[in-house]
N, CA, C and O atoms as a GROMACS GRO file, in nm:
protein
  340
    1ASP      N    1  -1.066   2.227  -0.288
    1ASP     CA    2  -1.072   2.370  -0.310
    1ASP      C    3  -1.029   2.399  -0.453
    1ASP      O    4  -0.924   2.352  -0.496
    2GLU      N    5  -1.108   2.476  -0.525
    2GLU     CA    6  -1.080   2.505  -0.666
    2GLU      C    7  -0.965   2.602  -0.686
    2GLU      O    8  -0.913   2.613  -0.797
    3THR      N    9  -0.923   2.672  -0.580
    3THR     CA   10  -0.815   2.770  -0.595
    3THR      C   11  -0.678   2.704  -0.593
    3THR      O   12  -0.579   2.767  -0.630
    4VAL      N   13  -0.671   2.579  -0.551
    4VAL     CA   14  -0.543   2.508  -0.546
    4VAL      C   15  -0.515   2.450  -0.684
    4VAL      O   16  -0.597   2.378  -0.741
    5THR      N   17  -0.398   2.483  -0.735
    5THR     CA   18  -0.358   2.431  -0.866
    5THR      C   19  -0.225   2.359  -0.853
    5THR      O   20  -0.150   2.380  -0.757
    6GLY      N   21  -0.197   2.276  -0.946
    6GLY     CA   22  -0.072   2.204  -0.948
    6GLY      C   23  -0.016   2.202  -1.088
    6GLY      O   24  -0.087   2.225  -1.186
    7LYS      N   25   0.111   2.176  -1.098
    7LYS     CA   26   0.177   2.171  -1.228
    7LYS      C   27   0.261   2.044  -1.233
    7LYS      O   28   0.334   2.014  -1.139
    8ILE      N   29   0.249   1.972  -1.341
    8ILE     CA   30   0.327   1.851  -1.361
    8ILE      C   31   0.434   1.882  -1.464
    8ILE      O   32   0.405   1.932  -1.573
    9ARG      N   33   0.557   1.852  -1.429
    9ARG     CA   34   0.668   1.871  -1.522
    9ARG      C   35   0.723   1.736  -1.564
    9ARG      O   36   0.738   1.646  -1.481
   10PHE      N   37   0.751   1.723  -1.689
   10PHE     CA   38   0.809   1.600  -1.742
   10PHE      C   39   0.949   1.630  -1.792
   10PHE      O   40   0.971   1.725  -1.868
   11TRP      N   41   1.043   1.549  -1.749
   11TRP     CA   42   1.179   1.561  -1.798
   11TRP      C   43   1.204   1.446  -1.893
   11TRP      O   44   1.179   1.331  -1.860
   12LYS      N   45   1.254   1.478  -2.012
   12LYS     CA   46   1.274   1.372  -2.111
   12LYS      C   47   1.387   1.277  -2.072
   12LYS      O   48   1.389   1.162  -2.116
   13ASP      N   49   1.482   1.323  -1.991
   13ASP     CA   50   1.594   1.238  -1.950
   13ASP      C   51   1.571   1.171  -1.815
   13ASP      O   52   1.658   1.100  -1.765
   14ALA      N   53   1.454   1.194  -1.755
   14ALA     CA   54   1.426   1.134  -1.624
   14ALA      C   55   1.407   0.983  -1.640
   14ALA      O   56   1.346   0.938  -1.737
   15PRO      N   57   1.459   0.906  -1.544
   15PRO     CA   58   1.443   0.760  -1.555
   15PRO      C   59   1.297   0.719  -1.533
   15PRO      O   60   1.225   0.780  -1.454
   16HIS      N   61   1.257   0.617  -1.605
   16HIS     CA   62   1.122   0.562  -1.589
   16HIS      C   63   1.123   0.468  -1.470
   16HIS      O   64   1.198   0.371  -1.468
   17ILE      N   65   1.041   0.497  -1.371
   17ILE     CA   66   1.036   0.414  -1.251
   17ILE      C   67   0.931   0.306  -1.270
   17ILE      O   68   0.816   0.335  -1.304
   18THR      N   69   0.971   0.182  -1.249
   18THR     CA   70   0.879   0.070  -1.260
   18THR      C   71   0.855   0.013  -1.121
   18THR      O   72   0.950  -0.013  -1.046
   19LEU      N   73   0.730  -0.006  -1.087
   19LEU     CA   74   0.695  -0.061  -0.957
   19LEU      C   75   0.661  -0.208  -0.970
   19LEU      O   76   0.609  -0.253  -1.072
   20TYR      N   77   0.690  -0.282  -0.864
   20TYR     CA   78   0.653  -0.423  -0.857
   20TYR      C   79   0.502  -0.434  -0.841
   20TYR      O   80   0.435  -0.332  -0.824
   21ILE      N   81   0.449  -0.551  -0.846
   21ILE     CA   82   0.304  -0.573  -0.844
   21ILE      C   83   0.238  -0.518  -0.718
   21ILE      O   84   0.117  -0.494  -0.716
   22ASP      N   85   0.316  -0.497  -0.610
   22ASP     CA   86   0.259  -0.441  -0.488
   22ASP      C   87   0.242  -0.290  -0.495
   22ASP      O   88   0.193  -0.229  -0.401
   23ASP      N   89   0.283  -0.228  -0.607
   23ASP     CA   90   0.276  -0.083  -0.630
   23ASP      C   91   0.350  -0.004  -0.523
   23ASP      O   92   0.316   0.111  -0.497
   24TYR      N   93   0.452  -0.065  -0.461
   24TYR     CA   94   0.532   0.003  -0.360
   24TYR      C   95   0.681  -0.016  -0.385
   24TYR      O   96   0.759   0.078  -0.374
   25THR      N   97   0.720  -0.138  -0.419
   25THR     CA   98   0.860  -0.171  -0.437
   25THR      C   99   0.909  -0.124  -0.573
   25THR      O  100   0.850  -0.158  -0.676
   26VAL      N  101   1.017  -0.045  -0.574
   26VAL     CA  102   1.074   0.006  -0.698
   26VAL      C  103   1.169  -0.098  -0.755
   26VAL      O  104   1.255  -0.150  -0.684
   27MET      N  105   1.153  -0.128  -0.883
   27MET     CA  106   1.240  -0.224  -0.951
   27MET      C  107   1.344  -0.147  -1.032
   27MET      O  108   1.316  -0.039  -1.083
   28GLU      N  109   1.462  -0.204  -1.043
   28GLU     CA  110   1.563  -0.144  -1.126
   28GLU      C  111   1.625  -0.250  -1.217
   28GLU      O  112   1.642  -0.365  -1.177
   29GLU      N  113   1.657  -0.210  -1.337
   29GLU     CA  114   1.714  -0.302  -1.434
   29GLU      C  115   1.862  -0.324  -1.404
   29GLU      O  116   1.934  -0.229  -1.374
   30VAL      N  117   1.904  -0.448  -1.411
   30VAL     CA  118   2.044  -0.482  -1.387
   30VAL      C  119   2.114  -0.490  -1.522
   30VAL      O  120   2.078  -0.571  -1.607
   31MET      N  121   2.215  -0.406  -1.540
   31MET     CA  122   2.289  -0.406  -1.666
   31MET      C  123   2.405  -0.507  -1.663
   31MET      O  124   2.435  -0.570  -1.764
   32ASP      N  125   2.471  -0.521  -1.547
   32ASP     CA  126   2.582  -0.612  -1.532
   32ASP      C  127   2.538  -0.729  -1.445
   32ASP      O  128   2.524  -0.714  -1.323
   33LEU      N  129   2.516  -0.844  -1.506
   33LEU     CA  130   2.464  -0.959  -1.433
   33LEU      C  131   2.561  -1.013  -1.328
   33LEU      O  132   2.519  -1.085  -1.237
   34THR      N  133   2.689  -0.979  -1.339
   34THR     CA  134   2.784  -1.025  -1.239
   34THR      C  135   2.768  -0.951  -1.106
   34THR      O  136   2.833  -0.987  -1.008
   35THR      N  137   2.685  -0.849  -1.101
   35THR     CA  138   2.659  -0.778  -0.976
   35THR      C  139   2.551  -0.847  -0.893
   35THR      O  140   2.526  -0.810  -0.778
   36LEU      N  141   2.486  -0.949  -0.951
   36LEU     CA  142   2.383  -1.022  -0.877
   36LEU      C  143   2.447  -1.108  -0.769
   36LEU      O  144   2.546  -1.177  -0.793
   37ARG      N  145   2.389  -1.104  -0.650
   37ARG     CA  146   2.441  -1.177  -0.536
   37ARG      C  147   2.337  -1.273  -0.480
   37ARG      O  148   2.218  -1.263  -0.509
   38ARG      N  149   2.385  -1.366  -0.400
   38ARG     CA  150   2.296  -1.464  -0.336
   38ARG      C  151   2.188  -1.392  -0.258
   38ARG      O  152   2.216  -1.298  -0.182
   39GLY      N  153   2.064  -1.435  -0.277
   39GLY     CA  154   1.951  -1.376  -0.206
   39GLY      C  155   1.882  -1.263  -0.281
   39GLY      O  156   1.775  -1.219  -0.239
   40ASP      N  157   1.941  -1.216  -0.391
   40ASP     CA  158   1.876  -1.111  -0.470
   40ASP      C  159   1.748  -1.166  -0.532
   40ASP      O  160   1.745  -1.279  -0.580
   41HIS      N  161   1.645  -1.086  -0.530
   41HIS     CA  162   1.518  -1.123  -0.593
   41HIS      C  163   1.519  -1.066  -0.735
   41HIS      O  164   1.549  -0.949  -0.756
   42CYS      N  165   1.485  -1.150  -0.830
   42CYS     CA  166   1.485  -1.110  -0.971
   42CYS      C  167   1.350  -1.142  -1.033
   42CYS      O  168   1.280  -1.232  -0.988
   43ILE      N  169   1.316  -1.067  -1.136
   43ILE     CA  170   1.196  -1.098  -1.213
   43ILE      C  171   1.230  -1.085  -1.361
   43ILE      O  172   1.313  -1.004  -1.400
   44VAL      N  173   1.164  -1.165  -1.440
   44VAL     CA  174   1.172  -1.155  -1.586
   44VAL      C  175   1.029  -1.155  -1.639
   44VAL      O  176   0.941  -1.221  -1.583
   45GLY      N  177   1.009  -1.082  -1.745
   45GLY     CA  178   0.876  -1.072  -1.802
   45GLY      C  179   0.829  -1.201  -1.866
   45GLY      O  180   0.909  -1.278  -1.920
   46LEU      N  181   0.700  -1.225  -1.859
   46LEU     CA  182   0.639  -1.342  -1.921
   46LEU      C  183   0.554  -1.299  -2.039
   46LEU      O  184   0.492  -1.192  -2.037
   47ASN      N  185   0.552  -1.381  -2.140
   47ASN     CA  186   0.465  -1.357  -2.254
   47ASN      C  187   0.388  -1.487  -2.280
   47ASN      O  188   0.442  -1.579  -2.342
   48PRO      N  189   0.263  -1.496  -2.234
   48PRO     CA  190   0.187  -1.621  -2.246
   48PRO      C  191   0.151  -1.658  -2.390
   48PRO      O  192   0.114  -1.773  -2.414
   49VAL      N  193   0.160  -1.566  -2.484
   49VAL     CA  194   0.124  -1.598  -2.622
   49VAL      C  195   0.247  -1.600  -2.713
   49VAL      O  196   0.236  -1.584  -2.834
   50ARG      N  197   0.363  -1.621  -2.654
   50ARG     CA  198   0.487  -1.623  -2.732
   50ARG      C  199   0.479  -1.729  -2.840
   50ARG      O  200   0.436  -1.842  -2.815
   51LYS      N  201   0.520  -1.693  -2.958
   51LYS     CA  202   0.523  -1.780  -3.076
   51LYS      C  203   0.384  -1.818  -3.128
   51LYS      O  204   0.374  -1.895  -3.223
   52LEU      N  205   0.278  -1.766  -3.068
   52LEU     CA  206   0.144  -1.796  -3.116
   52LEU      C  207   0.116  -1.720  -3.245
   52LEU      O  208   0.071  -1.777  -3.344
   53CYS      N  209   0.143  -1.592  -3.241
   53CYS     CA  210   0.120  -1.506  -3.356
   53CYS      C  211   0.210  -1.384  -3.338
   53CYS      O  212   0.220  -1.330  -3.228
   54GLY      N  213   0.272  -1.342  -3.444
   54GLY     CA  214   0.363  -1.227  -3.436
   54GLY      C  215   0.295  -1.100  -3.387
   54GLY      O  216   0.353  -1.024  -3.309
   55CYS      N  217   0.172  -1.076  -3.433
   55CYS     CA  218   0.098  -0.956  -3.391
   55CYS      C  219   0.061  -0.963  -3.243
   55CYS      O  220   0.073  -0.864  -3.171
   56CYS      N  221   0.017  -1.079  -3.199
   56CYS     CA  222  -0.018  -1.097  -3.056
   56CYS      C  223   0.106  -1.083  -2.969
   56CYS      O  224   0.100  -1.024  -2.861
   57ASP      N  225   0.217  -1.137  -3.015
   57ASP     CA  226   0.342  -1.128  -2.942
   57ASP      C  227   0.383  -0.982  -2.926
   57ASP      O  228   0.422  -0.940  -2.816
   58ALA      N  229   0.374  -0.905  -3.032
   58ALA     CA  230   0.410  -0.763  -3.027
   58ALA      C  231   0.314  -0.685  -2.938
   58ALA      O  232   0.357  -0.596  -2.864
   59LEU      N  233   0.186  -0.718  -2.944
   59LEU     CA  234   0.087  -0.650  -2.860
   59LEU      C  235   0.114  -0.673  -2.712
   59LEU      O  236   0.111  -0.578  -2.633
   60VAL      N  237   0.141  -0.797  -2.674
   60VAL     CA  238   0.171  -0.828  -2.534
   60VAL      C  239   0.299  -0.757  -2.491
   60VAL      O  240   0.308  -0.708  -2.379
   61PHE      N  241   0.398  -0.753  -2.579
   61PHE     CA  242   0.524  -0.683  -2.548
   61PHE      C  243   0.497  -0.535  -2.519
   61PHE      O  244   0.550  -0.482  -2.421
   62HIS      N  245   0.418  -0.469  -2.601
   62HIS     CA  246   0.389  -0.327  -2.582
   62HIS      C  247   0.302  -0.304  -2.458
   62HIS      O  248   0.324  -0.208  -2.384
   63LEU      N  249   0.205  -0.391  -2.434
   63LEU     CA  250   0.123  -0.376  -2.314
   63LEU      C  251   0.207  -0.390  -2.188
   63LEU      O  252   0.184  -0.320  -2.089
   64ALA      N  253   0.304  -0.480  -2.191
   64ALA     CA  254   0.392  -0.498  -2.075
   64ALA      C  255   0.484  -0.378  -2.058
   64ALA      O  256   0.509  -0.335  -1.945
   65SER      N  257   0.534  -0.323  -2.168
   65SER     CA  258   0.624  -0.207  -2.156
   65SER      C  259   0.550  -0.083  -2.107
   65SER      O  260   0.611   0.006  -2.048
   66TRP      N  261   0.420  -0.076  -2.131
   66TRP     CA  262   0.338   0.036  -2.080
   66TRP      C  263   0.280   0.005  -1.943
   66TRP      O  264   0.203   0.084  -1.888
   67GLU      N  265   0.318  -0.109  -1.886
   67GLU     CA  266   0.273  -0.156  -1.754
   67GLU      C  267   0.122  -0.175  -1.746
   67GLU      O  268   0.063  -0.162  -1.639
   68ILE      N  269   0.060  -0.207  -1.858
   68ILE     CA  270  -0.082  -0.241  -1.858
   68ILE      C  271  -0.098  -0.390  -1.827
   68ILE      O  272  -0.189  -0.429  -1.753
   69LEU      N  273  -0.011  -0.470  -1.882
   69LEU     CA  274  -0.012  -0.614  -1.859
   69LEU      C  275   0.117  -0.647  -1.784
   69LEU      O  276   0.226  -0.644  -1.843
   70ARG      N  277   0.105  -0.680  -1.656
   70ARG     CA  278   0.225  -0.704  -1.576
   70ARG      C  279   0.228  -0.851  -1.534
   70ARG      O  280   0.168  -0.890  -1.434
   71LEU      N  281   0.299  -0.930  -1.612
   71LEU     CA  282   0.318  -1.072  -1.582
   71LEU      C  283   0.467  -1.098  -1.568
   71LEU      O  284   0.544  -1.074  -1.662
   72TYR      N  285   0.508  -1.146  -1.451
   72TYR     CA  286   0.649  -1.168  -1.426
   72TYR      C  287   0.672  -1.306  -1.366
   72TYR      O  288   0.586  -1.363  -1.299
   73HIS      N  289   0.790  -1.359  -1.391
   73HIS     CA  290   0.838  -1.479  -1.323
   73HIS      C  291   0.937  -1.431  -1.218
   73HIS      O  292   1.036  -1.365  -1.251
   74HIS      N  293   0.912  -1.464  -1.092
   74HIS     CA  294   0.997  -1.421  -0.981
   74HIS      C  295   1.085  -1.536  -0.938
   74HIS      O  296   1.039  -1.649  -0.924
   75PHE      N  297   1.213  -1.506  -0.916
   75PHE     CA  298   1.305  -1.608  -0.865
   75PHE      C  299   1.409  -1.542  -0.776
   75PHE      O  300   1.430  -1.421  -0.781
   76THR      N  301   1.474  -1.624  -0.696
   76THR     CA  302   1.577  -1.578  -0.604
   76THR      C  303   1.711  -1.640  -0.642
   76THR      O  304   1.718  -1.759  -0.673
   77MET      N  305   1.816  -1.560  -0.639
   77MET     CA  306   1.948  -1.610  -0.672
   77MET      C  307   1.997  -1.700  -0.558
   77MET      O  308   1.991  -1.661  -0.441
   78PHE      N  309   2.045  -1.821  -0.591
   78PHE     CA  310   2.096  -1.914  -0.491
   78PHE      C  311   2.246  -1.897  -0.468
   78PHE      O  312   2.299  -1.945  -0.368
   79ASP      N  313   2.314  -1.830  -0.560
   79ASP     CA  314   2.457  -1.813  -0.548
   79ASP      C  315   2.498  -1.684  -0.618
   79ASP      O  316   2.423  -1.631  -0.701
   80ASP      N  317   2.615  -1.632  -0.586
   80ASP     CA  318   2.667  -1.513  -0.654
   80ASP      C  319   2.697  -1.547  -0.799
   80ASP      O  320   2.732  -1.660  -0.832
   81VAL      N  321   2.684  -1.447  -0.886
   81VAL     CA  322   2.719  -1.464  -1.026
   81VAL      C  323   2.866  -1.423  -1.040
   81VAL      O  324   2.900  -1.306  -1.023
   82ALA      N  325   2.952  -1.519  -1.072
   82ALA     CA  326   3.095  -1.491  -1.083
   82ALA      C  327   3.134  -1.449  -1.225
   82ALA      O  328   3.213  -1.357  -1.244
   83SER      N  329   3.076  -1.519  -1.322
   83SER     CA  330   3.108  -1.486  -1.462
   83SER      C  331   2.995  -1.534  -1.552
   83SER      O  332   2.914  -1.618  -1.513
   84ILE      N  333   2.992  -1.478  -1.671
   84ILE     CA  334   2.892  -1.516  -1.772
   84ILE      C  335   2.971  -1.560  -1.895
   84ILE      O  336   3.056  -1.485  -1.945
   85SER      N  337   2.944  -1.679  -1.943
   85SER     CA  338   3.016  -1.727  -2.062
   85SER      C  339   2.921  -1.750  -2.176
   85SER      O  340   2.964  -1.790  -2.284
   0.00000   0.00000   0.00000
């Protein structure tokens, strides 16, 4: 129906929500690694062209940050993180 309208509001301080590859699971960044516990699922970004060329490296980094190129390494914690040295 053409009479229905909507409005999108953007808040500059709103957190950016990143979804996992299933487009359902919300990911959150861990700031304190000692909060990681056994069984936690973690992902780190992959860059397949790392060290190949500075321009290519930067391009892949930006594509990943815009969620256009989503390549991750998934792993599970086997033990609690007690300390980081």
